[in-house]
N, C-alpha and C positions, 0 to 999 in steps of 0.2 A: 504494500500500500504506500502511496506517495505521502510525503510530509503534509501535514495539515497546518494551515495558518489561519488564525482568527484574529482580526484586528478590531480594537475598539479604542479610539482616541490614542492615548499614550501607552495603553496596556495591550499586550498581545499574548496569545497562547499558541505555542507551537509544539510539534512533536519533538521530543528530545531523543527518544530511542524507540524503535518499533521493530517487531518481528511478526511472524504469521499469527501468533497467538497472544501477544502482549504489546503494550505500548505505554510509554511514560510521557506525559505532557507537562510543559513548563509555562508559567505565566511570567511575563517580563514587563517591567516598567522601564522603558528605554533599554538599558543593558543590564539592569538589576533583576536577578531571578527573585520573584516575590511569592511564588507558589508552585506546587507540583501535585500531580495526581496520576496514578497508574491504574491500568485495567489489564486483566489477564483472563483468557478463556481457559477452562480446565483442560488439561492435557489428557486426562483419563477419558477414553472414548465414551463410556457410559454417562459421563457428566459434561459432555461437550456443549450441551445446551445452556450451561451456566457460565457467565462471565462475572468476574469479581473485581470491584473497584477497591483500591487500597492506597495507602500512603498519601491521603489528601492532606495537604498542609499549605497554609498561607501565612506569610510573615505578619507578625502582630500589628504593625502599623498599616497594613493593607487589608485587614479584616473588615467585614461589613461594607465592602465597596463593590461587590459583584465578582470578585476574582474567583472565589470558590465555585460560583455558579458557571462561570466561563470555563474553568477547568473540567467541571463535571459534564458540561455540555459536550466538550470534546471527547471525554472518556466514554460517555453514553453513545455518541455517534459512532465511535470506533467499535464499541461492543455490538451495536446494532448492525454493523456492516459485516460481522463475522457470521459465516454460514452456520445455521442450526441454533444460534443463540436465541432463547426465548425468555431468559431470566437474567437480570443483572442484579448481583447481590453486593452487599457491603456490611461492614461491622462498624459500630460507633460506640464510644463510651456512653453508658446509660445516663450519665449526668451532663452530657454535652448537649444542652437544650438547643442552642443556636444551630448546631450541625443537624440535629434531628429535624428541626423545623425546616431547614433548607432541603434536606432529603425528601421530606413529605411534600414540599412545594413542587418538587420535580416528579412526583408520582410514586415514590417509594412508600412501601407500607411495612409495618413491623411483621416479622415472620417468626420471631423467637427471641430468647434471651439466655444469657449465661450469667447466673448469679451465684453467690455464696462460694466462690473460689478464692481462698485466702491468698493465693499467689498472684492473682490478676484482678484488675478492676472489673466491675460489672459491665457487660457488653450487651448491646442490643443488635440483633440481626435484622436487616431490612432487605427488601427485594422490590424490583421493578419488573413486572411481568408483561409479556407480549399480549396475553388475553385482555389486559387492561389497555386496549388499543389506543385510546385517546392519550393517556398518560405516557405510554411507551413511545408513541409517535411524536408527541409534542415536547418531550423531555429534552430535546436538543436545541430548542429555541434559545437564542442568545438572551441574556438578561437585559431588562430595561435599566437604563442608567438614570 
């Protein structure tokens, strides 16, 4: 797949690394890397219908500016372009209300949780499913500024 470029004023999102089953996107403010997000399709044949978004991070001074939504739009578009993908999953800290609300705004819904593990923080599992056609198809719209 060729590199993807999404431009919005002084901020841009571009593919940093891409293979047939995974890609990492970076958001830049001029030459400063201000955020990243990765997506990977499961390599196990029986789970090829699932792509997983991970490693979403935005620099503190660029949060709440639409950067995460821009990165997620690129990751979702990449996942949707993979043959057989019908579900895009992600995990988020259960107390990260801002991230959970962002994911919900893109059509993700809660699918499960991992709690009471003393070695890890509580985690919420979320998914975006092809059968929720409107959300799945509209989730790649660029954010309004």
